[in-house]
Each structure stands twice: as C-alpha cells, then as structure tokens.
N, C-alpha and C positions, 0 to 999 in steps of 0.2 A: 481258512487261515490259517497262515503259516506257525509254526510254534514259537517261534522268537516275538510274534503279535499277541498270542494271547497271554493273560493276564490270568495270577491266581495266586489265593494265600498259600503262601510257604509257611512251612511252619521254622520257627527259629533256629537256626543252626545250635544243638551242644555237642559238643565233643565227646563228652563221658557220659550221654543219654544211658548206656546201658553198661556201667561200670560195674554195679552191685547184680545186675542180670545176667552178666556172662558166664558164672558159672554154673549158672541154672540151663542157658541157652541147649546148649549140647544135648542133655540128656531128656532134657524134655521136649523142645521144639520134635515136631514128626518128620524123621528124615526124607528125601526126595526118593524116591520107589528109582532104582536102580534101572531100569529098563527105560527111562524116561533121560538118562544121560546117553544112553546109545542112540535113543529114537531121534534127538535133537542133535547128537553130532551129523546123523545120517541125513536129517534134513536142510543142516548148515552147510554139508559140505566139509565139516571138520575131518583135517586128517592130519598126521605123526608131526609135519612140518607147520601146522600152523599155534598161532599164541591166543591165549583167551586172557581177557581181564573178567576178575571177579571183583563187582564194586559194592562196597559192604558188606565186606565178606562173614562176616560176625567168627565163628571158628571154623570157618573153610569148608562146609557143605558141599557149594556147587563146586570149589576149587579143588577139593579130592576127588568127586566125581569125574569133573574132568579131565582130570591128570591123566588120566588115562588115554586119552585121545586124544590131546594135542602136543607140542614139543614141548611148550611152559606154558605157567598159568602166574598170571600175575594177581596176587590177593590183597585188596586195600579196604582200610577201616579206619577210623577215627581210636575207635577203643583199643587202649595194647593191650587188658586183659585178655579181649577177644582173640587178636593175634598171637599173645602168648601160649593158647590154648589149642591155638589150629596150626602151631610150628610146632607145638608137641605131639598134636595128634601123626602130624606126619614126618618128623624127623625118622631117619633111617628105613621110612617105608616109598616117599613121594620125592624125590631129588629135583623134581622138574617145576615145585612152586614155590615161591618167592613170597612173603608177607611184608608187605609196607604198610606204614602209618600214615593213613590220609582220607582223606574224605572227595568226595565230587567236585568239590570248588580248588581241589587239588592237581585235576587232571586238565595236563597244557603240554606243552610241543616238547619238555624236559622230559615225560613221564615215555611220550612217543619215539625220542631216542632212543630212550634206555632199554625199553620192552615191549616197542611194540614194532610194526602196525599189531592191531588185534583182530583175528577172523570173528571173533565171536567177543561180546561182551554180556557178562549176565549178571542179572541183580535177584537178590532171594530176600523177599519179604521187607525190603528198605526202598522204594523206590519211592512211597509216600511220604518220608523224612527229607528229600532232595527236594531242591529248584526243579523241577524236572525239564522246564522248556532248557533251561541252562546245562542241565546234564545232558539231554540232547542234542545240545548241539557242540558242547563240548568232545563229547564221543561222537560228532562226523567226523570231526578229523583226526581221530585215533583208529578208525575203525577202516579196514581195507575195502575197495570199493565192491567187493563180492560178499561182503561180511557183513555181519546181523546182530541185532540186541535181544538178548531172550530177560525177558521177565518173570520170575518164579516164585511159586504160591501153593499152597495148602488147601483144599477145601473137604470139608464133610458134608458130604451128600443126608440129605433127609431119609435116612432110612434105620429100622429098630435097630442096630447096633448102636447109632449116633443119638438115640434120646437121651442119656444123660447131659449131654452137652448145654442144653439150656438151663438144668441145675449150677453145670459150670459156671457159662457164664452171666447167671444173675446174679452169684456170687462176686465174680469177679466186678461187674460192672456195680455193684454195691460199694465197692471200695474204690473203683475209681474208674470215670468214665473217659480218660484218654485215649485209652485204646481203640474205643469205639468212633471215638469222635474223629481221631486223627485222620481218617481217609473216609469219615461220611458227613464232611463240613456242606451246610447248603450251597449249591451252586459251583461245588468243587470238581474240576473235569476228571473223570476218570483216566483210567492211562491208559486206554483206548484212544480217549478226545486227542490226548497229547502225542501220540504216535501218531495217528492219522494226520497231524499237522507237521510234523514233522519229516525229515528224509528218510525217515526208517516208517513209511507208510502202508508196506504190504505187509498185512497181518495174517499170521493163523496159528491158531494154540490149540494145544494137544496135550492129553490127560491120560494119567495112568491109575485106576483104583485100585485098591489092595485092601484087606482085612487084615488087622494086625490086631496083637493081645498082648497089652504094655503092663507092668507093675503097676501098682495104683501109687506109689513114691513118686512115678515120673510126673503125675499129673500136678503135682505142688511144685515142682521142678518148671514145668510150665508155665503154672502161673505166673512164678516170680521171674520168670525169664520175660518179661515183657513189661515193658520200661515205664507205664502207668500203675502197676503192681509190684515194681522191685523194693525192695527191704532198704532203699534210700525214700521213696519217694512214701511210701505207706509208714515211714519211720517205728512207733510203738506200736501201731496195728499191724505189723508184719508177722507178727507171731501168730495172732488171732486169725488172721487170713489164711494163713499155712494151716492151721490147724481143722479150719471149714472145710478147705479144700480136702485134706487129708480124708478129714469123714465124710466126704460126699462120695471120693475114690474110694473107700472101705466100703460104702455101702452098696456100689453100682457093678463092684470086683465078682465074676462067679469066677470060681478054681483059682481064686488067687490074681488073677489079671482082669482088666478090664479091656472090653472089646471096642474097637473102634473101625470105621470105615474112614480110608482118607483118600483123596484123589490130588495125584502131585499134579501141577498142572506148568507148563510153558507156555507165556505169550510171545510167538515169535517174530520180530519187526525185519524187515529186508526192507532196502531200497527200493524203488520202483527202476525195471531196467531202462 
C-alpha cells in the first residue's frame, strides 16, 4: 500500500504549539551527537554543492549541524520564537542557513524554485506532529532523485545511568499525557510503516551512543520544552511542575551533575534505485 493510500489520525495543526516551550528547547533537549552529522553526510553522499531542508527545525539543531557539510540549509518552522532563537545562534557563525516561517503544509513548488532542489530533508522530533503521508508526498517533489529523507530522534538506553528517567517520566505524565499519547495512539502507523509505503522505502538506521553529564536545571528546561507540559498548557500548575522536576534532578545529581546515556538516532530513507 502506497503512503497516499494510507489513512491515519493526524494531529490538528497548531502553529503556536511550542510558543512557550521555545526558550527551554535549546537548553533542555539532548543535542544530537556531532559524529551523527558526519556519518549521515557520508551515507547520503551529502557534499558542499548540495542543499538541505530542515523541516520543523525548532531552534535549528539539525540545520546548524548540517550547515558544515552543505552549500546551504533552509530551516523551516511554524513557531517564530523558535526561528528567532535559531537565527540568533547562527548569526555571524553560519552564513549559509536561512530561517523561514512555515510548516510541512507550506512545502510546494515555490519552495523548490527558491531554495531547492534538496539533496537531504531532515526532520528532528517533529514528524509525529505532521500529516506524514502528505509530507512525504510533498518532499518527493522537492528532493533530488539521489537524495534522501532523514528522521532524527534521541533514545535513552536502559542502562543504570538512566534509571532516574522513570521518575522523570512519571512526574511528567502526572501533569500531562499528551507527549506520550502523541505517537502511541492505538493503530497509529509507525514512522517506518509510513516510509515503507512511500517513495522513500529503502531504510537504514544509525545511532551514536554517548555518556553525558548535565546540570540539574537542564531537566527543568527539558520538561518545559514539551508542548504537553509547557507553561501555557499547564497554566497555574507550571511552577509546581517545575519545582517537582527540579527537586528530582537535585536528588539524582552526583557532584552537581545528572548522568545520562543518550543515543542520537537517524532513520534514513532513500528511494529505490
């Protein structure tokens, strides 16, 4: 079954979903491993003549990483606060990144004419918010024949350094289950299913595992960076939520830092030859 024939429950588009989460996103979310950018560039054949699209870019974590391997990067996001943070990060450092307000629903011929064609389209922690079938169809018209789509995420392996995560998730889920429910709906096709039904049906997954030490305050930022537990969503409960996460972070810290093991993952999707 092709992706255009598949039906799924699509989360209603909310362009300001991450409005209050934006200031916390850059500080709180685990950064992608630098080695992952290099490996993805190698596997996709990304070179200095190519263009990259970072869709749902947030503060530009992927855009900034791939800017060193490509001629240019177009970073798109519907949230203006995310774009402002991303532009501030790259100003005077990376001159080949363009930030543009827009979503997957804005992908069309005019984007290709102005900024494409793209050799690589990357999406980090955002594909589940999109109409995935529609997005893949639009990307098919914008990505060069030899190009690829890359879905990026982070995974916390079940190792002792990550034992505190069970408590973190328990606190988060007591305040909101939207984060968990967003991509765990009954019968909701996994990303792999959607890709296999699309033109981008040749898949390869790679990951880089790192041990990290982070300040306890970063866990508060991580919690508030999620749309389901943003200050806007929680309202009067936001301060209590932040205080509980802060107390948890301090209780599991060692020598002033929280240990965690993070796997930065890229699911690469190519067209069949």
